[in-house]
C-alpha positions, -999 to 999 in steps of 0.1 A, spaced: -450 574 -234 -439 587 -198 -432 559 -169 -456 569 -140 -436 560 -110 -432 574 -76 -406 577 -49 -411 566 -12 -393 587 12 -374 564 39 -363 580 66 -342 565 95 -323 577 125 -292 571 143 -285 575 184 -255 593 191 -232 589 222 -259 603 245 -289 588 232 -302 616 213 -319 600 178 -306 620 147 -323 616 116 -305 608 87 -311 617 52 -341 602 34 -334 575 8 -354 577 -23 -371 542 -28 -387 539 -68 -421 519 -66 -445 515 -97 -477 528 -95 -509 508 -106 -530 536 -109 -531 575 -103 -567 583 -88 -589 611 -83 -598 626 -44 -634 623 -35 -653 656 -33 -666 642 4 -626 628 11 -616 662 5 -641 682 25 -637 654 58 -599 658 57 -602 695 55 -621 696 86 -593 678 104 -569 701 90 -556 683 59 -558 688 17 -554 657 1 -547 664 -36 -530 629 -47 -544 595 -43 -524 564 -55 -526 532 -60 -498 508 -50 -484 472 -46 -486 463 -8 -457 449 -11 -436 483 -20 -449 503 11 -433 497 44 -449 532 62 -429 554 47 -446 589 59 -434 610 28 -433 605 -12 -423 623 -46 -442 624 -72 -435 640 -108 -406 659 -90 -432 675 -60 -431 659 -23 -463 651 -9 -469 643 29 -490 606 30 -518 613 55 -541 579 51 -531 546 38 -566 525 28 -560 487 22 -585 479 -6 -573 445 -12 -547 418 -1 -525 430 -27 -533 467 -31 -535 500 -11 -540 534 -15 -524 563 -6 -539 594 1 -512 627 2 -512 663 1 -487 686 -8 -459 691 16 -454 730 23 -419 734 32 -414 752 65 -394 783 73 -363 761 90 -363 737 56 -347 764 34 
């Protein structure tokens, strides 16, 4: 059986001598997934009108999330486009597959 988990990408930045923020290499924090859910049709179309293409919904524990913007699930990097708190203990991350920019080669 395959262990289902994902890695949240936590990025930090430091300031150089003249006060410019320099982003550091992202730190991967592996967290367990409670459930992988389907993206609802109405949610997909509403997000598509706003310029997003949600492809993944993950239910995780609130304790594991610290406002990260990206995650890696099954070897693919996703951008977190929306966070939905469903209970006091759980939340849903709605994600879209990250497309690499030309500069990121």
